[in-house]
matplotlib code that plots the C-alpha trace (Angstrom):
import matplotlib.pyplot as plt

x = [-32.6, -30.4, -26.4, -24.9, -27.7, -26.5, -23.0, -24.1, -26.0, -23.2, -20.8, -22.5, -23.1, -19.4, -18.6, -21.4, -20.5, -16.2, -15.6, -17.3, -17.4, -13.4, -13.5, -15.9, -13.7, -10.5, -11.7, -14.0, -11.0, -8.1, -5.3, -5.3, -4.1, -7.6, -9.4, -9.1, -10.2, -13.3, -13.8, -14.3, -16.1, -18.8, -18.6, -19.9, -22.8, -23.7, -23.1, -25.5, -28.4, -28.0, -31.5, -33.1, -33.0, -29.3, -28.6, -25.7, -26.9, -27.5, -24.2, -22.9, -25.0, -23.4, -20.2, -21.0, -22.0, -18.5, -15.9, -17.3, -17.7, -14.6, -12.9, -15.0, -14.0, -10.3, -9.0, -10.4, -9.8, -7.2, -4.0, -3.0, -1.7, 0.9, 0.4, 4.1, 3.2, 4.7, 6.8, 10.2, 9.1, 10.0, 10.8, 14.2, 13.0, 12.9, 15.7, 14.5, 17.1, 15.4, 12.2, 13.3, 14.8, 11.6, 9.3, 11.8, 11.4, 7.9, 7.5, 9.5, 7.1, 4.3, 5.2, 6.8, 3.6, 1.7, 3.9, 3.0, -0.3, -3.2, -4.0, -0.4, -0.9, -4.2, -2.8, 0.1, -2.9, -4.8, -1.5, 0.4, -2.0, -5.0, -4.0, -5.9, -4.1, -3.0, -6.3, -8.4, -6.4, -7.1, -11.3, -11.4, -9.7, -11.3, -7.5, -6.0, -3.3, -1.0, -1.6, -2.0, 1.6, 3.6, 2.2, 3.1, 7.0, 8.2, 7.6, 9.2, 12.0, 12.1, 11.8, 14.3, 16.9, 16.3, 16.7, 20.3, 18.8, 19.8, 19.2, 15.5, 15.1, 15.3, 11.7, 11.3]
y = [-11.1, -13.5, -12.7, -12.4, -10.3, -7.6, -8.2, -7.5, -3.8, -3.3, -3.1, -0.5, 1.8, 1.3, 2.0, 5.3, 6.8, 6.1, 8.9, 11.3, 9.6, 10.1, 13.4, 14.0, 11.8, 13.1, 16.6, 16.3, 14.4, 15.4, 12.6, 11.2, 7.7, 7.6, 7.7, 4.3, 2.8, 5.7, 4.7, 0.9, 1.2, 3.8, 1.3, -1.8, 0.1, 0.2, -3.5, -4.3, -1.8, -2.9, -4.5, -0.9, 1.4, 3.6, 7.1, 9.6, 11.4, 7.8, 7.7, 10.6, 10.7, 7.4, 8.6, 12.2, 9.5, 7.1, 10.0, 11.1, 7.8, 7.3, 10.2, 9.5, 6.3, 5.9, 6.6, 4.1, 1.0, -1.5, -1.8, -3.6, -7.1, -8.3, -12.0, -13.0, -16.8, -15.9, -13.4, -15.3, -17.1, -14.9, -15.8, -15.7, -14.0, -10.8, -8.5, -7.6, -4.6, -2.7, -2.8, -1.7, 0.8, 2.1, 1.6, 4.0, 6.7, 6.1, 6.3, 9.3, 11.1, 10.6, 11.3, 15.1, 15.6, 15.2, 18.9, 20.4, 22.0, 19.4, 20.6, 19.3, 15.8, 15.6, 16.2, 13.8, 11.4, 11.9, 12.5, 9.6, 7.0, 8.0, 8.7, 12.3, 15.1, 18.0, 19.4, 17.0, 17.7, 21.4, 20.9, 18.8, 20.4, 24.3, 25.3, 26.9, 24.7, 26.8, 26.1, 22.6, 22.3, 24.5, 22.9, 19.6, 20.4, 22.9, 20.0, 17.1, 19.0, 19.9, 15.8, 15.0, 17.7, 16.2, 12.6, 14.1, 13.5, 16.5, 15.2, 17.1, 14.0, 11.0, 10.9, 10.0]
z = [6.7, 6.4, 7.5, 4.1, 3.2, 6.4, 5.5, 2.1, 3.6, 6.3, 3.0, 1.2, 3.9, 5.2, 1.4, 0.9, 4.4, 5.6, 4.2, 5.6, 9.4, 8.3, 8.0, 11.5, 13.3, 12.6, 13.2, 16.1, 18.3, 20.1, 19.3, 16.2, 17.9, 18.5, 15.0, 14.5, 17.4, 16.9, 14.0, 14.9, 17.8, 15.1, 12.3, 15.0, 16.3, 12.8, 12.1, 15.5, 14.0, 10.4, 10.3, 10.3, 7.8, 8.2, 7.0, 6.9, 9.4, 11.9, 11.6, 12.3, 15.4, 16.0, 15.5, 17.9, 20.9, 20.0, 20.3, 24.1, 25.1, 24.1, 25.8, 28.8, 29.4, 27.8, 31.3, 33.2, 31.1, 32.5, 31.2, 28.5, 29.4, 26.9, 25.1, 26.2, 24.8, 21.1, 21.9, 21.2, 17.9, 15.0, 11.5, 10.1, 7.3, 9.2, 10.6, 13.8, 13.9, 11.0, 12.2, 15.8, 14.1, 12.0, 15.0, 17.3, 14.4, 14.0, 17.7, 17.9, 14.9, 16.7, 20.1, 17.8, 16.2, 20.4, 21.3, 17.9, 17.0, 16.8, 13.2, 12.5, 13.6, 11.6, 8.3, 8.6, 10.0, 6.8, 4.0, 5.6, 6.8, 4.9, 1.8, 1.2, -1.2, -0.3, -1.9, -0.1, 3.3, 2.8, 1.8, 5.0, 7.2, 6.4, 5.3, 2.2, 0.0, 0.8, 4.6, 4.6, 2.3, 4.8, 7.8, 5.9, 4.8, 7.6, 10.3, 7.5, 7.4, 11.5, 11.8, 8.7, 10.6, 14.4, 12.8, 10.6, 7.6, 5.7, 2.5, 1.6, -1.1, 2.2, 4.3, 7.3]

ax = plt.figure().add_subplot(projection="3d")
ax.plot(x, y, z, "-o")
ax.set_aspect("equal")
plt.show()
């Protein structure tokens, strides 16, 4: 199998399985922040095995093992070493103050969500990061759509009140 054929096969497998694998990972991890890393590990393993006949069940099996591996070795990893070579090269058209404020607000929201029920973090991840509808999230997490709305909007209201945004039209 040529490299181009392997890439095409991988893309087809990825397109056909990504939604199911994402749902599986989101429902089985303890921290939403780990989802992207685990998905990447899963599809890296799939790519390495692309010459075999790959089924969705095979990929979900990889997902199960990668989740276990990720948490088993998560705390054994060395600290990330910052790349300071280009740290102070900033393009002129970037507003650093605005970016800093946005980053601080995003960090606040994710830290706030860490202290809430795990299901709330999953709802926020699926809604804002993966752009799923409330109905789709309800189906994925086996909740009623009204429960999903309740969790989402109540938590948004709490965050907006804490950030001093009492106008309901102004979201985080």
